[in-house]
N, C-alpha and C positions, 0 to 999 in steps of 0.2 A: 313126155305122157301126157303135159300143159297142152300142148297144142292139139296133140290127139282127141283129149276129152275135151276142149273145146267145139273143136271140129262137129263129133259126135252129138253135140248140144245143140251146136246150130241144123244140125239135120235134124234131129229128134224134135227139137220146138223152134222150127223157124219162124212163125210170127211173131214169138214171145222175144227171140232173137233181134228181130229187127224192130221191134218197140222198144226192146232194149237199148240198143244201139241209137236210137232217134233221140232219147231222152237224154243219153248221156250228149251227144251231139249238140245240141241246145243247151245244155247246162254248160257246155265248154263256150260256145256262140256269145252266150251272156258275160261270161267270167271275161271273153275278151276285149268284148264292147266295154263295159265297166271298166277294165284294168284303160283302154283308149281314151276315155271320154274323162278317168282321173289323172292320167299324164297330162291329157288336153288343158286342163285345168290349171294345172301345177304348171305348166310352159307358160301359160297365161298370165299367174301371179308373179312370174320372174321377168315376165317380159316389159324390160325397160319403156318401151313406149305404154303401156298400160300404166305401170307404175308410175314413172317419170322421176325413176331414183328414190321415190320415199317405201316407208312402210306401211302408209295407210293412204287411197287416193278416195278423195269426196267427190262425188258426182250429183247430179241433177236426181232429185228422186224419181224414182220409175222409168229410169232409162235402162235399156238392155245395152250390157258390159261389151258383146260383144259387134253390136251397132256402132257403139261409138270408139270401139279398135279399129274399125274395117271403114269407118268413115262411110257407112250406107246410108241412102237417101233420108232414113229416118231419122236419124242423127242429125242432120244440119242445123238445125233449130235449137238444139238443147243448149242451154245454158243454166247459172245458177244466178238467182235473181240478189242483188246486193251482192255480190261477192267482195267486195272491198270492203262492206261493212262486218262482212261472216271473219276476213282475213283479222281487220285489225281489232274487233270488238270478240271473240272466240278464238280462233285458230292462235293466233299470234296474241292474243292477250295475255300479260301477265298472269294472270290468274291459273292459266294453267302451264306454268314455265317449267313443273316440275314433270309434267306427263310429255308436253311437246316440247322438243327441240330446233324445229326449224320448219317452215310452211313455205311451200312455192305454188303459186296460182299459176296455170298452165292452159294454153288452147293450142288444142293440137288437131290440126288438117282443116281449119275452117274453113267452107267455099264461098269463097269474094269475088267480086268482079270489078277488074281495072279499064278503064275507058284511056285509050292511046291516044297521043295529041290528034292523028289522022280520025276519030273519032270511033275506031272499030273497039268492040268489048272484049276481053279476054276473061275468061273462067281461071281462078289461081287458088291453090291451097295455101292457105297462110296458118303460122304458129305464132303465136303469141307468147312470151316467157319475162318474166323478171330477172336478169342476169346475177345479181347479188343473192336471190331466193332460190335461184335453180341451183347455184354453186353448194348452197347451205344444205340443199338434200341430196347431194351425189351425183347431178344429172347434167351437170354443166357440157356445152359444146365444147368439141376440140377448137381451137381458133389456131387456124394457119395464118392467117393474114389479121393486120387492123386490132381493133379492141372490140371488147363485148362488156360493156358496163351500162348500169343503170342512166336512163336520162331524166329530164324534169318529170316526162309523164309518168315514169315508173316511180318516183319519188312520191309524186301527189297520190297515186294510187294506195302506194305501202303506210307512208307517213304525212300527210298534210298538213300545213300549217293550221292555227284555228280560223285565219283569217281564209283559207282557199277551202277548208271546210266549211263554215258556215255559206261563204258562196254556192257551195255547189250543191248543197242540200235546200237551202233557202231565195233561191231565187224565184224570179215571177214566171209567169206561161202563159203561150197563148192558147184558145181555144181551137182544136182542130177542125178538119172541116167535118167529121163525122160526128160531131157534137150538136144535138137539137137545142134549139130555144136559147138562142145563145146571147138575147139580149138578157137573158137572167144569170148570167155570167157572174162571178164573184172571185174576187183574190182579197186575201189581204194577211197582215202581220198584225197579231193578237200578245198585248203584253200585260201581267198583270203582276201590280205589287203591294205587299201587307206591310203592313205599320210594325213596329217593333214590341207592340204591346197584342198585338194582333186582332184591336178593335176598331181599325180601319184599313179599307183597300181601295186600290183604283184599278179600274180596267181602262186598256188603250187598246184603240183599234184602229188601224190604216186601210179602208177598204177603197178597192176599186173594182168598178161594181159596171154592167152593160159588157156590150160586144165590143171590146178594145180590138178588134181586128177593120172595126168601121168608127165612125163617126159619134153613135150614141151610146155613148159612156161618158163616165164622170169619176170623183171618187168623194169618200166622206172620210172624215175623221172625227172618232166618236170617244170620247173619255168619260165615264163614269166613276164617281168617287161615294161612297158608303161606309156608313158611321152605323155599327151593328145594332140593329133592334133600333134605329135612326133613319135619319133622313137620306134620303138618296137625290145625288144631285148629278145630272147628266149635262152634259155639254155638247158640242157640235159644229163643224165646220165643212162646208162642202165648196167642191173644186171643181170647176171646168176642164175637160180634158186638155186644154192647151196649159194647165199651171200643174199637169201631174207627168212624175219622170218614173218609170219604172224599166228595169231592165230582165231580159229574159238568163242572163248569165250572171247578175250578180242580185246581191239580197237588197240591197238600196232602192230606197225610193222618198220620193220629195213631193210635196204638195203646197204648193204655194212656199210659204216660209216653214213650213213644218217638214220634218224629215225622219228617217231610220237610216243609219249610215254605219257600215263594219267599220270596224278602227282597225290597226293594222295587228295588234296582239289578240283579234276574234272577239274585242266586246261591239256590245251597241250600243251608239249613240240615238238619244231616244230625244226628240226636241218639238213640243209642238204646243198650238195654241186653240183655242175654241171658245165659243161664246155658251151661255145657258139655253136649253130648250124655251125654259120660261124666267124674261127678266132680264137684269143687267148685269154686266161683269165680264170677267173673264178668266180662263184658269188656262196657266203656262206648264207645261212640263221639262224636266231637263232633267235625264237620267242617263246614266250609265250603266249598263246591265251586263253583269259577266257571267257568262255560262259556266258551269263545273266542269272540268274535263273528261269528258268520255260519257258525259251523261245527257244524251241526245237519241231520238227516235228519226231513224234516217227516210223515213217517208213510203208512201203507199199511197197509188192512185187506182181505186177503184168505179169500174165500169160496165155496162150493159147496153147495147143498143145507143142510145144519143146522151145518157147519163154518165157524167165523171163526177167522182170525188176524192179530191187529192188533199193531203195531209203528211205535214213534218212536225217534227219537235227540235229545234237547235237546241234550245236552251229548257230543257227539262227539270234541272236543278239549277239556281241562277242566284244571284245577289244582283241589287239594285243600290244605286248610289247618287244620291241629287235631290232634288226640290221639285216639289209640286205646292205652286200656288193659287189662290183664288183670290181675284183683286189685291193683290199684293203680299198677302198674308201665305206665309210658306210653312209648309212641313218638311222637316229635313230626314232623308234616309240615310243611312249608313252601314250598308252590308245586309239591305233588308230583303228577304225571300220574296223571290221573282220567279219569273216562269214566262214563256213565250214558244208560241206555236204558231205556226202558217198554212193557212187552207184554200184551198183551190176548188173550182168546180161550178156545175148547174145546182143550184140552192133550192128555186120555186118548190112550193111543198115539202121539203127535205126536214127531216129532223132528226137527233140524234141526243143518245144519253154520250155524256162526257166526265171526266174526272180528271184529276192529278193532285197528289200531294206527297210530301214529304211523311215517313214513318220511321223514326228514329235513323238508321245509316240507310233506310232504304229511299229511295222515289219511285213511283210509280205513276204510272198513265192505263186509262182504261176509256176505252169508246166504242162505239158501232154507230153507222150511220143506216137511216132507212130511207129508202127513196119512196117519191111520192106517190108512185104506181101501188094500189091499195092489194094487187093480186100479187106481189112480188114477197118472195120470201126472206123474212129477217134475219140476218146474220148473226151469230154467237157474238159475245163480247171479247173484244181483243183487250187484253190486261200484257203489261209490259213493265216487268220490274229491272231497276237498275241499283247498283251501289257504288264504292268509291272507284272499284276497278270497271266500271261501265256495265253492259248488257250483261243480267242475272239468269234472268227467264222469262218466258212467256206463257201465258194460260188463255184458255178459250171459255169462260165460262159461257153457259147456255144463254144464261136471263140475270137479270137485277130486279130483286125482291125491294120494293120500295112500300112505306109506310105512310101513307099520306094525312098525318092529324098536326099539321101546322098550317094554319090561316092567314095569307097575304091577302094586300089589294092589289091590281091589278085596276086604276082608276076608280070606276064606281062598283065595280066586282070584285067580291069577295071568293078566296081560290083555297082548295085545299091543295095543297103541296107537301112532300117529304120531309117527314121530321127524321127518318130513320133509313138505312137502304144497308143491303147486304148481299153478295153473291161468294160463292164458292168454285172449286174446281178440283178435281183428281186424274194428274196425266201421269201413268204410271203409278212410280213409289212418291212420286212429287204431289204434294197435297198445298191447297192455298184455302183462306176464308178474309175476308173484305169485311167490315163493318165500319158504318159511316154514320156517326150523329149530328144532322145538319142543328147550326148555331143560329143561322141567319139566311134568311131567303129574299128574292125581290123576284117577281113575276112583270112580266111584261106582254102586252097586247100587240103581237106583230102585224096582225092587222089594221091595227088602228095606226102604227108606225110607218106603215108601208104606205098609207094614203097620204103620209106627209113628207114621203121622200120627193125626191127630184124626180119629174117623170123622164126627165130625157136619160136620167142615168138608168132605167131600169128597175127593178125591183130585187135585188141579190137574194135575200131572204125569201122572199115569197110571201102572199098575203093569203092564201089559201089553203093554209095549212090543216089538215083533219082532228091537228092538235094546236091551237093556235097562240098558247100562252108558253112563254119562254121561262122557263124559271132555271136562276142564278143562285147559285147556294154555296156557303163558305160553313165549311163544321171542321171536326175532328174525324180523324181515319185509325182505324187500326187491323192490321193485317197479323196474321199466324199463319202457320202450316209448317212444313218440311219442305227441304232441298236438299238432294244427295245424302239424303239419312240425316241432316242438321236440322236444327228447330230455327222457323224464321219469324221475329216478331218484331214490331215496332209500331210507335204512334207518333201523330205529327198533324197539322194542320193544311185543307188544301183547300180548291174548291171545283162546283160538280156544277154539270147542269145537266136538263131535261125539258120535257115539253109535257103541258097537260092541257 
């Protein structure tokens, strides 16, 4: 009966029947496609080559997962920048031991070229893993012969000693062939130390300047001593390149009898002597700087065209012990607040905003570099926060608001400089606000200082800045906001820089 009714309906309304059959067929086809896609996604999610034995896979931002899995040409050059830092300071950090049981870094099917002894080049696909970490996530390879254990390279990647870490991020560099104006290349170690009463401080810089790949370069040791709202005493010593030793594999640097040396426990030994810019006498520095564990910024190098600017902070939170003596009158420091960073790149005409401070249990760093090119876009500020467990958060405020209500002297010029500064940012549910009260400031006319530099060494900081006055400030910083739904507050002393 049903078949007879269906047949008569088709013959009675043939076009309507065709339309209904067509619509039903399209619906079934779409359902089949969706079910196939869902099955494929489920299969990929269970694929050990994709997941690598864990439950979550971390990939470079914007990567097509299928390209990464199949090894397509678009996936040849994908990598995660600062992967070892991400492993140690985030994924394997004690902060997340309650959520993350094990982490395994892996490189799957990377294209490499091997050269044979007879000169032939062979294309090979290589996989990189750390055996102990891969076993921990349940993806260990089946070993049929021999051993599959961590070697020294694996250990250094996962858990370098303090000595190894300092040398890894704090070594010196050589300008590449693409860098323009290499005579303006400069690289330096910078330290500061604050007296226990926070009324006096010292800036110490070991600067290498000029084209270090040639013969026109040298070095300068600069030491600035400051008393709050009082005298500024500057000392310096210049060195011919024959008196300078630096390494692209280690952080050690030697300027004649002065030096920065990494000790076996990862502390810095800073020793130097210099004479005043005006007058007689000598200043000598003998300090041991101890970086707090995990309180470091791994470094970043930015560049466009021939411009390069590199920066790392091996000791964002540190303590200093030793002496600073002027004409044999010594001040002793014991566990004093200290800081150390390292800069390299092309600096003529370059300006920056920068600051670092302790704020209770937190320590923060902020900064941005403005290239000399007036048409270049100004990047947002990078704000980097650490606590006792290491890296805590990154924010990107768009700008810094200064209130220029303080008057300082730069030679014969009276200059308005910041008395306050603030910036803020919101990233999802996380918020940040930073307020800085400037307690003291020093202004330096970089044009006049450039004219006094050794012409054989070049001019690393430049003499033609659009904002020629370099402002160094000391003050109190306050942070407030929320991270992961919890309030963040802190107040402490720090140092800050800008240009006017």
